[in-house]
C-alpha positions in Angstrom: 96.0 72.2 146.5 93.6 74.9 147.3 91.4 75.9 144.2 89.0 77.5 146.7 91.6 80.1 147.8 89.7 83.3 148.5 92.6 85.5 147.3 92.0 84.2 143.8 89.8 86.6 141.7 87.8 83.6 140.5 86.7 83.1 144.1 86.0 86.8 144.7 89.4 88.0 145.5 91.1 91.1 144.1 92.3 90.6 140.5 95.9 91.2 139.5 94.8 93.8 137.0 91.6 95.6 136.2 92.7 96.5 132.8 92.1 93.3 130.9 95.1 92.1 128.8 93.9 90.5 125.5 95.6 87.5 124.0 96.9 89.2 120.8 97.2 92.6 119.3 98.7 93.2 115.8 101.6 95.6 115.7 100.0 98.3 113.5 101.9 101.7 113.5 101.5 105.1 111.9 103.9 104.1 109.2 101.7 101.1 108.3 98.6 103.3 108.0 100.5 105.9 105.9 101.8 103.2 103.5 98.3 101.7 103.1 96.9 105.2 102.5 99.5 105.9 99.8 98.6 102.6 98.1 94.9 103.4 98.0 95.6 106.9 96.7 97.7 105.4 93.9 94.3 103.9 92.6 96.0 100.5 91.9 94.1 98.5 94.4 93.7 95.1 92.7 96.0 92.1 92.8 99.7 91.6 92.1 100.4 95.3 91.9 103.6 97.2 92.2 103.5 97.2 96.1 102.9 93.4 96.0 106.0 93.0 93.7 108.0 95.3 96.0 107.0 93.3 99.0 108.0 90.1 97.3 111.4 91.6 96.5 111.8 92.6 100.2 110.9 89.1 101.2 113.4 87.6 98.9 116.1 90.0 100.2 115.2 89.3 103.9 115.3 85.5 103.4 118.0 85.2 100.8 115.9 83.2 98.3 115.3 83.3 94.5 111.5 83.4 94.5 108.8 84.7 96.8 105.1 85.0 95.9 102.6 87.0 97.9 99.3 85.1 98.2 95.9 85.6 99.7 96.7 83.2 102.6 99.2 80.5 103.8 96.4 78.0 103.0 96.5 79.2 99.4 100.3 79.0 99.3 100.2 75.4 100.6 97.5 74.5 98.0 99.7 76.0 95.2 102.7 74.0 96.5 100.9 70.7 95.6 98.9 72.1 92.6 102.1 72.7 90.6 103.5 69.2 91.1 100.8 66.9 89.5 101.3 64.0 91.8 99.2 60.9 91.0 95.8 60.9 92.7 96.0 58.9 95.9 99.7 59.6 96.5 100.5 60.0 100.2 101.7 63.1 102.1 103.0 62.9 105.7 101.5 65.6 107.9 102.0 66.1 111.7 98.9 65.4 113.6 99.2 68.5 115.7 98.7 71.4 113.2 96.1 73.7 111.7 93.8 72.2 109.2 95.5 74.0 106.2 98.6 71.7 106.4 96.3 68.7 105.6 93.8 70.6 103.4 96.4 71.4 100.8 97.2 67.8 99.8 93.6 66.8 100.1 92.5 69.6 97.8 94.9 68.1 95.2 93.5 64.5 95.4 96.3 63.3 97.7 96.0 61.2 100.8 97.1 62.5 104.2 99.1 60.2 106.5 99.1 61.5 110.1 102.3 61.2 112.2 102.5 61.9 115.9 104.4 64.9 117.3 106.8 65.4 120.3 104.8 65.7 123.5 107.0 68.6 124.7 106.9 71.0 121.7 104.2 69.9 119.2 106.6 69.4 116.3 106.7 66.2 114.2 108.4 63.2 116.0 111.4 62.5 113.8 111.5 58.9 115.0 108.1 58.1 113.6 108.5 59.5 110.1 110.2 56.6 108.3 107.7 54.1 109.6 104.9 56.1 107.9 106.6 56.1 104.5 105.3 53.7 101.8 105.8 53.3 98.1 102.9 55.8 97.6 104.5 58.5 99.7 105.5 61.5 97.6 105.8 64.4 100.2 106.2 65.5 103.8 104.9 68.7 105.3 106.7 69.6 108.6 105.4 72.4 110.8 107.2 74.9 113.0 104.7 75.0 115.9 104.7 78.2 117.8 107.5 79.6 115.6 109.9 77.0 116.9 111.7 75.3 114.1 111.2 71.6 113.4 114.3 69.5 113.2 114.7 70.2 109.4 118.2 68.7 109.1 116.9 65.2 110.0 113.7 65.7 108.0 115.5 66.8 104.9 117.9 63.8 105.2 114.9 61.4 105.3 113.3 63.2 102.4 116.4 62.9 100.3 116.8 59.2 101.1 113.3 58.5 100.0 113.1 61.1 97.3 110.2 63.1 98.9 109.0 66.6 98.1 109.2 68.8 101.2 106.5 71.5 101.8 107.5 73.3 104.9 104.6 74.9 106.8 106.4 77.9 108.1 103.1 79.8 108.8 104.2 80.8 112.3 108.0 81.0 112.0 109.0 84.1 110.1 112.1 85.4 111.9 113.0 82.0 113.4 116.4 80.5 112.6 117.6 76.9 112.2 121.3 76.1 112.2 122.1 79.6 111.2 119.6 79.9 108.4 116.3 81.7 108.4 113.1 79.6 108.6 111.6 79.4 105.2 114.6 78.7 103.0 115.4 75.0 103.6 112.7 73.0 101.8 111.5 72.7 98.3 108.7 75.0 99.1 108.0 77.0 102.3 104.8 78.7 103.1 104.3 81.7 105.4 101.2 83.3 106.9 100.5 87.0 107.4 97.2 86.5 109.1 96.2 89.1 111.7 97.6 86.9 114.5 101.1 86.5 113.1 104.2 88.3 114.0 103.9 90.5 110.9 100.5 90.9 109.3 98.8 92.0 106.1 95.4 91.2 107.7 95.0 88.2 105.6 97.8 86.9 103.5 100.7 84.4 102.9 103.7 83.7 100.8 105.1 80.8 98.8 108.9 80.7 98.9 111.1 78.5 96.7 114.6 78.4 95.1 113.3 76.1 92.4 112.9 77.8 89.1 110.6 75.2 87.6 108.2 75.4 90.5 108.3 79.2 90.5 107.4 79.3 86.8 104.3 77.1 87.4 103.3 79.1 90.5 103.2 82.4 88.5 100.6 80.8 86.3 98.5 78.8 88.8 98.4 81.6 91.3 96.6 83.9 88.9 93.8 81.6 87.6 96.0 79.6 85.3 96.8 82.6 83.1 100.1 84.0 81.8 99.1 87.5 83.2 102.3 87.6 85.2 104.3 87.9 82.1 102.2 90.7 80.8 102.6 92.7 83.9 106.3 91.9 84.0 106.9 92.9 80.4 105.3 96.1 79.2 106.3 95.3 75.6 103.8 92.4 75.5 100.7 93.2 73.4 97.2 91.8 73.3 95.5 89.9 76.1 97.0 87.4 78.4 96.2 83.7 77.7 94.5 81.0 79.8 97.2 78.3 79.8 96.6 76.0 82.8 94.4 75.1 85.7 94.8 77.5 88.7 92.9 79.5 91.2 92.8 83.2 92.3 95.5 83.5 95.0 96.9 86.9 94.1 96.8 89.6 96.8 95.6 93.2 96.8 98.1 95.9 96.2 96.9 97.6 99.4 98.0 94.7 101.4 101.3 94.5 99.6 101.9 98.0 100.8 101.1 96.9 104.4 103.5 93.9 104.0 106.4 96.3 103.0 105.9 98.4 106.1 105.4 95.4 108.4 108.5 93.5 107.1 110.7 96.5 107.8 109.9 96.0 111.5 110.5 92.2 111.6 113.8 92.3 113.5 112.5 94.7 116.1 109.3 92.7 116.5 111.3 89.5 117.0 113.7 91.1 119.4 110.8 92.4 121.6 109.1 88.9 121.6 112.4 87.3 122.7 112.7 89.9 125.5 109.1 89.1 126.7 109.7 85.3 126.5 112.9 85.6 128.4 111.0 87.5 131.2 108.3 84.9 131.4 110.8 82.0 131.6 112.8 83.7 134.4 109.6 84.4 136.4 107.8 81.0 135.8 110.6 78.5 135.6 110.4 77.4 139.3 106.7 76.6 139.3 106.5 72.8 139.8 103.1 72.5 138.2 104.2 74.1 134.9 106.3 73.0 131.9 107.6 75.9 129.8 108.4 75.9 126.0 111.3 73.9 124.9 113.1 75.5 121.9 114.6 73.2 119.3 118.3 72.4 120.1 119.5 73.7 116.7 117.0 76.5 116.4 116.0 79.9 117.6 112.3 80.5 117.9 110.7 83.7 116.9 108.4 83.4 119.9 105.2 83.6 117.9 103.5 81.9 120.8 104.4 81.5 124.5 102.6 78.5 125.9 102.4 76.7 129.2 101.9 73.0 129.7 99.7 72.6 132.8 98.0 69.7 134.6 95.3 68.5 132.2 92.5 68.1 134.7 92.9 71.8 135.7 93.4 73.3 132.2 90.1 75.0 131.7 89.9 76.1 135.4 93.3 77.8 134.9 92.0 79.6 131.8 89.0 80.8 133.7 91.1 81.7 136.8 93.5 83.8 134.7 90.6 85.5 133.0 89.3 86.5 136.4 92.8 87.9 137.2 92.5 90.1 134.1 94.7 88.0 131.7 93.4 86.3 128.5 94.7 82.8 127.8 93.4 80.1 125.5 93.9 76.7 124.0 95.2 76.4 120.5 94.0 74.1 117.8 93.5 70.4 118.7 95.0 67.3 117.1 93.7 66.7 113.6 92.4 63.2 114.4 90.1 64.6 117.1 88.2 66.7 114.5 85.2 65.2 112.7 86.7 65.6 109.3 90.0 63.9 110.1 88.8 61.3 112.5 89.2 58.3 110.2 92.8 59.2 109.5 93.6 58.5 113.2 92.1 55.1 113.3 94.6 52.4 114.3 97.4 55.0 114.9 99.4 55.8 118.0 98.9 59.5 118.3 99.1 59.7 122.1 101.8 62.5 122.1 99.5 64.8 120.2 96.8 64.3 122.7 99.2 64.7 125.7 100.6 68.0 124.2 97.1 69.4 123.5 95.6 68.3 126.9 98.2 70.5 128.7 98.5 73.4 126.3 97.5 77.0 127.3 98.7 80.2 125.4 99.4 83.4 127.2 99.7 86.9 125.7 103.0 87.7 123.8 103.1 90.7 121.4 105.4 93.8 121.1 102.9 96.4 122.3 102.6 94.8 125.7 103.9 97.2 128.3 106.5 96.1 130.9 103.7 96.5 133.5 101.4 94.3 131.5 104.1 91.6 131.2 104.7 91.8 134.9 101.0 91.4 135.6 100.7 88.4 133.3 103.5 86.6 135.1 102.1 87.6 138.4 98.7 86.2 137.5 100.1 82.9 136.3 102.1 82.5 139.5 99.1 83.4 141.6 96.8 81.0 139.8 99.3 78.1 139.6 100.1 78.6 143.3 96.7 77.0 144.0 97.9 73.8 142.2 100.5 71.4 143.3 101.5 68.1 141.6 
């Protein structure tokens, strides 16, 4: 091991690239800008407009589902998923310990109790073997997550849910374009929730979607998404007269028509975006697979990841040094979120639980850049920088 190697840029050596490569860049094209411009010029800029409806239709067509609702965020979509079910206060929802806060916030915002379950130490997805031991007579739902766009083992999860009569809210925030057993991610559970945040594979800047094949859930979402009103019916049926009525509790989760237009343009490129990400990931894997001090992503056996993220699992004691060393070489890298129970708000939920795999996964995790606009030369420089830096570390 030679962390003091003078060839490393962090020690004064020549960097791999002087043109710094950032961690993420959204795929915004001329077509996107034109579509947004046309929407603004239409003067319909508020929520749930014609471009929002068209985007929803395109989502339904792409996924092959009955209902798709464009929301202001995936967090909002997750909240709606519980809001429309009216579970008794204090009912329990199983949530993987390694996820973004939104997965847990949604049940909590609906007076439900979150029960944390550990994840696999090799991919960050919920540990199937630990689900049933967390189920009690108060358990009403489970919310699996597709970490990094890699599908969770939904076949086994759905079998457990069916056995125990659980509602399944699939957090597919990162996995649009991924596939599980021949089916697109986002179609398997009672409700699935996508994100179109600026960091996602397709983006509307901020935004999300609630997906379901359940007509009853869809009917309630139409009302709850728009402040508990029946406004949806008035927009849907021009023959309706008068003013829409306030019929339920709800919140304002509709999305701007401008961003609906961007969604239409972005979704049209999803297959091209996914293909390019797969191409970049394949290159990284070929170039980095023989580095003994690295572990590379492990795709789910029955799934095809959309490569939302490409991560490295590195020796924990050198993790932050590696991030600094890569930065010196001209390549951005970073950690991702940390296990829920390590955060102040969720600390109590981890008391007395064995969540060691979540900690192990996080302690090794580093993300490197992966997005379609990376040039072949940039991809080569990223791999070269990783090999250069990791060459200073041996296990």
